C-alpha positions in Angstrom: 121.1 0.0 111.8 118.5 -0.8 114.4 116.8 -4.1 115.0 113.7 -4.4 112.9 111.5 -5.2 115.9 112.4 -1.8 117.3 111.5 0.2 114.1 108.4 -1.8 113.1 106.0 0.2 115.2 107.7 3.4 114.2 107.3 2.5 110.5 103.6 1.6 111.2 103.0 5.0 112.7 103.2 6.5 109.2 102.1 3.5 107.1 98.9 3.3 109.0 98.3 6.9 108.1 98.6 6.2 104.3 102.4 6.6 103.8 104.1 3.9 101.6 107.4 2.7 103.1 110.0 2.5 100.4 112.9 0.1 101.0 115.2 0.5 98.0 116.8 3.3 96.0 115.0 2.0 92.9 111.6 2.5 94.6 112.6 6.0 95.6 113.8 6.8 92.1 110.5 5.7 90.6 108.4 7.6 93.1 110.3 10.9 92.9 110.9 10.8 89.1 107.2 11.3 88.4 106.5 14.5 86.6 102.8 14.7 87.5 101.2 15.4 90.9 102.6 15.9 94.3 104.7 13.5 96.4 105.2 14.1 100.2 108.4 12.4 101.5 109.0 11.8 105.2 112.5 10.8 106.3 111.5 8.9 109.5 113.8 8.4 112.5 113.9 6.9 115.9 114.7 10.2 117.5 112.5 12.0 120.0 111.6 14.9 117.7 110.3 12.5 115.1 108.1 10.8 117.7 106.9 13.9 119.4 106.6 16.3 116.4 107.3 15.1 112.9 105.1 12.0 112.7 102.2 13.6 114.7 102.4 16.7 112.5 102.4 14.7 109.3 99.4 12.7 110.4 97.5 15.7 111.7 98.2 17.7 108.5 97.1 14.9 106.2 94.0 14.1 108.2 92.8 17.7 108.5 93.6 19.1 105.1 91.2 19.4 102.2 94.1 19.4 99.7 96.6 16.6 100.1 99.6 15.2 98.2 98.9 12.7 95.4 101.3 10.3 97.0 102.9 10.0 100.4 106.1 8.0 100.9 108.6 7.4 103.8 112.1 6.2 104.1 113.8 5.3 107.4 117.1 6.9 108.4 119.4 4.4 109.9 117.8 1.5 108.2 117.5 1.4 104.4 120.6 3.4 103.7 120.4 3.3 99.9 116.7 4.4 99.9 117.5 7.3 102.2 120.5 8.3 100.2 118.5 8.4 97.0 115.7 10.5 98.6 118.3 12.9 99.9 119.8 13.3 96.4 116.4 14.6 95.3 116.3 16.9 98.3 119.6 18.7 97.4 120.7 21.4 98.0 119.4 20.8 101.5 121.8 18.9 103.8 120.8 15.5 105.1 118.7 15.6 108.2 116.4 13.3 110.0 113.6 13.7 110.5 112.8 15.8 107.5 109.9 16.4 105.2 109.9 17.3 101.6 107.1 18.1 99.1 107.6 17.6 95.4 105.3 18.9 92.7 105.6 17.6 89.1 109.1 16.3 89.9 110.4 19.5 91.5 111.2 20.1 95.2 108.9 22.9 96.2 108.9 22.7 100.1 111.3 21.5 102.6 111.1 21.1 106.4 114.5 20.3 108.0 115.2 18.8 111.4 115.9 22.2 112.9 112.4 23.4 111.8 110.9 20.4 113.6 112.8 20.0 116.9 112.8 23.6 117.8 109.1 24.2 116.9 105.7 23.7 118.3 103.6 20.9 116.9 100.8 23.1 115.7 103.3 25.4 113.8 104.6 22.3 111.9 101.1 21.3 111.1 100.3 24.8 109.8 103.5 24.8 107.8 102.5 21.5 106.1 98.9 22.6 105.5 100.1 25.8 103.9 102.4 23.8 101.6 99.5 21.5 100.7 97.2 24.5 100.0 99.9 26.1 97.8 101.0 23.1 95.8 98.5 20.2 96.0 
């Protein structure tokens, strides 16, 4: 676990863009058990690819898309372990990775972006990937 003073600005990077920070497994269960609408889940991280690609791509895609998820949530890898573990249960069969991004529609996982799609990719390609998913499912 990291000191909270270190992760607070990293959390705020997404919460200031409209993401709700979930802190418990129960909150994640409630958010992802919904059977109506779309939920975008960002597994946030302190790593460089989260800072340089994942968070900027999420913010850009949300800000510039006509169609957007009904709800946007985030959990923080390395911090709220139970919340992250619960989110990852919903993301099966994909292996745990952080950062990662998942889109759920009517309670079903419909789109997944794993770390290897983020760290080895250009920012604009990640934005395009997210916008395509929003267009298809939101």
